[in-house]
C-alpha positions as CSV (number, residue, x, y, z in Angstrom):
1,M,-36.3,-6.8,-0.3
2,R,-34.8,-5.9,-4.3
3,N,-32.0,-3.8,-5.4
4,E,-30.5,-2.6,-8.5
5,I,-27.3,-2.0,-8.3
6,R,-26.1,0.9,-9.8
7,A,-23.2,0.1,-11.2
8,R,-23.1,-2.0,-14.1
9,I,-20.3,-5.1,-15.1
10,A,-19.9,-4.5,-18.8
11,G,-23.5,-3.1,-19.1
12,Y,-25.7,-5.6,-17.9
13,R,-28.0,-4.7,-15.0
14,V,-26.9,-6.9,-11.4
15,I,-30.1,-6.9,-9.3
16,L,-30.0,-8.3,-5.9
17,M,-33.2,-9.7,-4.9
18,D,-33.6,-11.7,-1.4
19,S,-36.0,-14.4,-3.1
20,I,-35.9,-15.5,-6.4
21,S,-39.4,-15.3,-6.4
22,L,-39.5,-11.4,-6.9
23,I,-38.2,-11.5,-10.4
24,E,-39.9,-9.8,-12.9
25,A,-39.9,-9.7,-16.7
26,S,-38.2,-6.6,-17.1
27,D,-35.3,-9.0,-15.4
28,A,-34.8,-11.1,-17.8
29,G,-31.0,-11.0,-19.0
30,A,-29.5,-9.8,-15.6
31,I,-27.3,-10.5,-13.9
32,I,-29.5,-11.9,-10.8
33,I,-27.7,-11.9,-6.8
34,T,-30.6,-14.1,-4.8
35,G,-30.4,-15.0,-0.5
36,S,-33.1,-17.6,-2.4
37,H,-31.6,-22.3,-1.6
38,G,-30.3,-22.9,-5.0
39,G,-34.0,-25.7,-4.6
40,A,-36.2,-27.1,-7.3
41,I,-38.3,-24.6,-7.1
42,S,-36.1,-21.4,-7.5
43,A,-34.8,-22.7,-10.8
44,A,-38.6,-22.8,-12.0
45,F,-39.0,-19.5,-10.9
46,A,-35.1,-18.4,-12.3
47,A,-36.8,-19.4,-15.6
48,R,-39.5,-18.1,-16.6
49,H,-37.6,-14.4,-17.4
50,P,-33.9,-16.2,-18.1
51,P,-31.2,-14.3,-16.5
52,C,-27.6,-14.1,-17.9
53,L,-26.8,-15.6,-14.6
54,V,-28.3,-17.0,-11.4
55,I,-26.8,-17.2,-8.0
56,F,-28.3,-18.6,-5.4
57,N,-27.3,-20.2,-1.7
58,D,-26.3,-23.7,-1.6
59,A,-28.4,-23.4,1.7
60,G,-26.1,-26.1,3.3
61,G,-26.4,-28.6,0.5
62,G,-29.3,-30.4,2.1
63,K,-30.8,-33.4,1.5
64,A,-29.6,-35.7,-1.5
65,G,-28.2,-31.9,-2.6
66,A,-31.1,-30.5,-2.8
67,G,-29.7,-26.9,-1.9
68,T,-28.2,-26.8,-5.9
69,A,-30.6,-28.7,-7.5
70,A,-31.5,-25.7,-9.0
71,L,-28.7,-25.5,-11.3
72,S,-28.9,-29.1,-13.3
73,L,-32.5,-27.9,-14.0
74,L,-31.3,-24.2,-15.4
75,D,-28.3,-26.0,-17.3
76,A,-31.0,-27.5,-19.1
77,R,-32.2,-24.4,-20.2
78,G,-29.5,-23.2,-21.2
79,I,-29.3,-20.9,-18.2
80,A,-25.7,-20.3,-16.6
81,S,-26.1,-20.3,-12.4
82,A,-24.5,-21.0,-9.1
83,A,-24.4,-21.0,-5.5
84,T,-22.9,-19.2,-2.9
85,S,-21.5,-21.0,0.0
86,H,-23.9,-20.8,3.2
87,M,-20.9,-20.4,5.6
88,S,-20.0,-17.3,3.2
89,A,-23.4,-15.6,2.8
90,R,-26.9,-15.8,5.4
91,I,-29.6,-17.6,3.9
92,G,-32.1,-15.3,2.5
93,D,-29.8,-11.9,2.3
94,A,-28.6,-10.9,-1.5
95,E,-26.8,-8.2,0.0
96,D,-24.7,-10.3,1.9
97,A,-24.1,-12.8,-1.0
98,W,-22.9,-9.7,-3.1
99,T,-20.6,-8.5,-0.5
100,N,-19.5,-11.9,1.2
101,G,-20.5,-14.9,-1.0
102,V,-17.5,-17.5,-2.4
103,I,-19.2,-20.2,-4.8
104,S,-19.5,-23.0,-3.9
105,A,-20.8,-24.9,-6.7
106,A,-21.4,-23.7,-10.4
107,G,-23.9,-25.3,-13.3
108,T,-21.8,-26.9,-16.7
109,V,-23.4,-23.2,-18.5
110,A,-21.6,-21.0,-16.0
111,Q,-18.6,-24.0,-15.8
112,A,-18.2,-23.3,-19.6
113,A,-18.1,-19.5,-19.5
114,G,-14.9,-19.3,-16.5
115,L,-17.1,-19.2,-13.3
116,R,-15.5,-21.5,-11.1
117,V,-15.5,-22.6,-7.0
118,G,-13.5,-20.1,-4.9
119,R,-14.4,-17.2,-6.6
120,S,-16.3,-14.3,-4.9
121,V,-19.8,-13.4,-6.0
122,R,-18.4,-10.1,-7.7
123,Q,-15.6,-11.9,-9.6
124,S,-18.4,-14.8,-11.0
125,A,-20.4,-11.5,-12.5
126,E,-17.2,-10.0,-13.8
127,V,-16.3,-14.1,-15.5
128,I,-19.6,-14.2,-17.1
129,T,-20.2,-11.1,-18.7
130,R,-17.0,-11.4,-20.5
131,E,-19.7,-13.6,-22.8
132,E,-21.3,-12.5,-26.2
133,P,-24.5,-10.0,-24.5
134,R,-27.7,-12.5,-24.4
135,G,-31.5,-10.8,-24.5
136,H,-30.5,-8.1,-21.9
């Protein structure tokens, strides 16, 4: 599923996609909420069309932190990213992440913008938009 929320946050489009593989060129600069795990392959998809913020699912962590590996990879590219707890939102369900997700991990770029672990996904999207718009 792919769904653009009709309301914008501070002028940013909010796009829900169950899989980050659905990202398109027109999504660059948007806030992307995805049900995908935050593994390395997910970072590669997100980096193709850099969003303002991308939020993954931590998938329970995974072996050696594989469920949030995307965060450091996207930090290296200057892209704000975070992950929801798999206990707060179903893996593969972006709408559940938007409605119920709680941040369990955040990259350094996102943290520098004020995003914090323990906040809801919606609160996190609002915090990140306090920065100057980037490429949207």
